[in-house]
DRENTOR-710459 format. One record per residue (C-alpha): residue in three letters; residue number from 0; x, y negated, z. Coordinates in pm, 1 decimal, padded with zeros to 6 digits. Each point is the difference from the previous one (the first is absolute). Layout:
BEGIN
('ALA' NUM (X Y Z)) ...
END
This chain:
BEGIN
('MET' 0 (00681.2 -01649.4 00937.3)) ('THR' 1 (00008.4 00057.4 -00373.9)) ('THR' 2 (00242.4 00203.5 -00204.1)) ('LEU' 3 (00136.6 -00066.2 -00345.1)) ('PHE' 4 (-00307.5 00138.1 -00178.2)) ('GLY' 5 (-00258.5 -00175.7 00215.6)) ('LEU' 6 (-00090.7 00304.4 00207.5)) ('GLU' 7 (-00023.2 -00029.3 00375.1)) ('ARG' 8 (00135.1 00254.7 00247.3)) ('ARG' 9 (-00346.4 00142.2 00063.1)) ('ASP' 10 (-00048.7 00045.0 -00376.3)) ('GLY' 11 (00301.8 00229.2 -00006.1)) ('ARG' 12 (-00133.8 00202.1 00290.7)) ('ASN' 13 (-00341.9 00026.7 -00165.3)) ('LEU' 14 (00167.3 00105.2 -00325.5)) ('LEU' 15 (00176.2 00288.8 00171.2)) ('VAL' 16 (-00318.4 00109.6 00176.9)) ('VAL' 17 (-00205.6 -00003.2 -00321.0)) ('ALA' 18 (00266.4 00183.1 -00201.8)) ('ALA' 19 (00048.5 00264.3 00269.7)) ('ILE' 20 (-00372.1 00067.9 00040.8)) ('VAL' 21 (-00055.6 00027.8 -00375.6)) ('ALA' 22 (00304.3 00227.5 -00038.0)) ('VAL' 23 (-00113.6 00233.7 00279.0)) ('VAL' 24 (-00358.1 00018.2 -00125.3)) ('MET' 25 (00104.9 00064.6 -00358.6)) ('ALA' 26 (00253.4 00263.7 00106.2)) ('ALA' 27 (-00268.2 00174.1 00204.8)) ('LEU' 28 (-00257.5 -00006.5 -00278.5)) ('ALA' 29 (00225.7 00092.6 -00292.9)) ('ASP' 30 (00003.6 00350.2 -00142.5)) ('GLY' 31 (00320.1 00190.0 -00052.8)) ('ALA' 32 (00318.1 00092.2 00176.9)) ('VAL' 33 (00138.7 -00204.8 00288.2)) ('GLY' 34 (00252.2 -00172.7 -00227.8)) ('VAL' 35 (-00271.6 -00106.4 -00239.8)) ('ARG' 36 (-00210.3 -00132.6 00287.0)) ('LEU' 37 (00292.2 -00205.4 00131.2)) ('VAL' 38 (00069.7 -00147.5 -00342.8)) ('VAL' 39 (-00366.5 -00089.3 -00045.4)) ('GLY' 40 (-00005.7 -00161.6 00344.1)) ('VAL' 41 (00313.2 -00204.7 -00065.7)) ('ILE' 42 (-00121.3 -00117.8 -00339.9)) ('ALA' 43 (-00341.6 -00096.8 00138.9)) ('GLY' 44 (00165.9 -00179.9 00291.7)) ('VAL' 45 (00224.3 -00199.9 -00231.7)) ('ILE' 46 (-00289.7 -00095.1 -00227.2)) ('SER' 47 (-00211.4 -00111.3 00295.1)) ('ALA' 48 (00295.0 -00197.5 00140.6)) ('LEU' 49 (00044.5 -00181.8 -00331.5)) ('ALA' 50 (-00371.3 -00078.4 -00017.1)) ('PHE' 51 (00012.5 -00125.3 00359.1)) ('VAL' 52 (00294.6 -00230.7 -00072.5)) ('VAL' 53 (-00156.6 -00143.0 -00315.9)) ('SER' 54 (-00336.9 -00061.2 00164.8)) ('THR' 55 (00159.3 -00152.1 00311.5)) ('LEU' 56 (00214.7 -00234.9 -00207.0)) ('LEU' 57 (-00298.5 -00107.6 -00207.7)) ('ILE' 58 (-00211.6 -00058.2 00310.3)) ('ASN' 59 (00277.2 -00200.4 00167.3)) ('ARG' 60 (00052.9 -00206.6 -00314.6)) ('TYR' 61 (-00361.6 -00081.4 -00087.0)) ('LYS' 62 (-00184.1 00013.5 00332.4)) ('PRO' 63 (-00188.7 -00312.0 00112.0)) ('ASP' 64 (00172.5 -00227.8 00248.1)) ('HIS' 65 (-00255.9 00067.6 00271.9)) ('TRP' 66 (00090.0 00374.3 00025.2)) 
END
């Protein structure tokens, strides 16, 4: 089952997992107050989510037929 952008249901689940893990790790490793750590985690999670979407779309678009 494909959505409008060509991502499958499992791609969305994987996107959330990757973004959450990156956000938690970055929030734990950042220096500063709790608010600063949360902001850093959210920003890193969003950036990793965008990179995940772009790479997944490119892979789905240009992958060989035998994959």
